[in-house]
PLY file of the C-alpha trace (Angstrom):
ply
format ascii 1.0
element vertex 109
property float x
property float y
property float z
element edge 108
property int vertex1
property int vertex2
end_header
11.74 -8.91 -5.47
10.07 -6.77 -2.92
6.68 -7.79 -1.42
5.48 -5.54 1.10
4.33 -2.16 0.79
6.84 -0.63 3.38
9.54 -2.50 1.47
8.57 -0.70 -1.77
8.49 2.51 0.00
11.98 2.17 1.59
13.13 0.93 -1.78
12.11 4.11 -3.43
13.58 6.38 -0.69
16.77 4.47 -0.52
17.15 4.98 -4.33
16.91 8.49 -3.85
19.72 8.61 -1.32
21.69 6.12 -3.39
21.26 8.30 -6.50
22.59 11.47 -4.66
25.70 9.44 -3.51
26.19 8.36 -7.20
25.67 11.56 -8.91
27.12 13.89 -6.13
24.42 16.25 -6.71
21.12 16.76 -4.49
19.41 18.93 -6.97
20.25 16.71 -10.06
19.19 13.55 -8.30
15.97 15.23 -6.97
15.11 16.10 -10.39
15.55 12.70 -11.99
13.43 11.08 -9.18
10.53 13.78 -9.31
11.29 14.53 -5.86
11.87 17.93 -3.96
15.22 18.68 -2.17
13.49 19.03 1.05
12.18 15.32 0.79
15.58 14.07 0.22
16.82 16.01 3.59
13.99 14.55 5.22
14.95 11.06 4.31
18.65 11.73 5.10
17.85 12.83 8.60
15.64 9.83 9.15
18.52 7.46 8.01
21.00 9.50 10.06
18.82 9.14 13.21
17.34 5.75 13.04
18.95 3.89 10.01
17.35 2.66 7.04
14.16 1.17 8.95
13.35 4.51 9.86
12.12 5.23 6.51
9.14 3.21 6.99
5.84 5.59 7.35
5.06 5.17 11.15
3.23 8.29 11.53
-0.22 7.10 10.32
-3.38 8.51 11.84
-6.04 6.10 13.17
-9.18 6.22 10.68
-12.10 8.17 11.43
-14.77 5.47 11.70
-17.64 8.06 11.69
-16.77 9.03 8.07
-17.15 5.29 7.26
-19.94 3.73 5.36
-21.46 0.12 6.27
-19.62 -2.94 4.88
-22.26 -3.68 2.26
-22.03 -0.09 0.55
-18.41 -0.36 0.65
-18.24 -3.82 -1.06
-20.94 -2.43 -3.63
-18.84 0.53 -4.66
-15.64 -1.08 -4.63
-17.13 -3.95 -7.16
-18.74 -0.93 -9.26
-15.40 0.78 -9.30
-13.50 -2.38 -10.28
-16.05 -3.08 -12.94
-16.24 0.35 -14.49
-12.61 1.90 -13.83
-13.54 4.56 -16.39
-16.43 6.12 -14.55
-15.56 8.82 -12.40
-16.89 10.01 -8.94
-19.86 11.84 -10.52
-21.11 8.90 -12.45
-20.65 6.40 -9.55
-22.40 8.74 -7.14
-25.26 8.81 -9.62
-25.27 4.86 -10.09
-25.35 4.72 -6.09
-28.16 7.18 -5.66
-30.47 5.69 -8.57
-29.71 2.27 -6.87
-30.85 3.66 -3.49
-34.06 5.20 -4.90
-34.93 1.65 -6.45
-34.30 -0.11 -3.41
-36.67 2.41 -1.47
-39.41 1.95 -3.98
-38.92 -2.11 -4.05
-38.86 -1.91 -0.03
-42.05 0.20 0.33
-44.15 -1.32 -2.49
0 1
1 2
2 3
3 4
4 5
5 6
6 7
7 8
8 9
9 10
10 11
11 12
12 13
13 14
14 15
15 16
16 17
17 18
18 19
19 20
20 21
21 22
22 23
23 24
24 25
25 26
26 27
27 28
28 29
29 30
30 31
31 32
32 33
33 34
34 35
35 36
36 37
37 38
38 39
39 40
40 41
41 42
42 43
43 44
44 45
45 46
46 47
47 48
48 49
49 50
50 51
51 52
52 53
53 54
54 55
55 56
56 57
57 58
58 59
59 60
60 61
61 62
62 63
63 64
64 65
65 66
66 67
67 68
68 69
69 70
70 71
71 72
72 73
73 74
74 75
75 76
76 77
77 78
78 79
79 80
80 81
81 82
82 83
83 84
84 85
85 86
86 87
87 88
88 89
89 90
90 91
91 92
92 93
93 94
94 95
95 96
96 97
97 98
98 99
99 100
100 101
101 102
102 103
103 104
104 105
105 106
106 107
107 108
């Protein structure tokens, strides 16, 4: 069983390449996998140039730290999202704003 995220990505991409070989038709294989033909040809080009290991996503951008919130806020929001998965972004923001307003009242009192 594959355990790492990169291995799962490679498995999916290699699966598409193998399906094309099995079916002998790029169009049908892409329809079955739910991907575009352009994606198949990108994967195939990567394999031709650098082998199977080239399918690992290496072009990740560095995160923009300026857009990051502090650790405590991030932890609180993640806990809320896990506890209340049915609540969407709007309800989560409303909850966050109401908690911030309450904390300001408590601190100023």
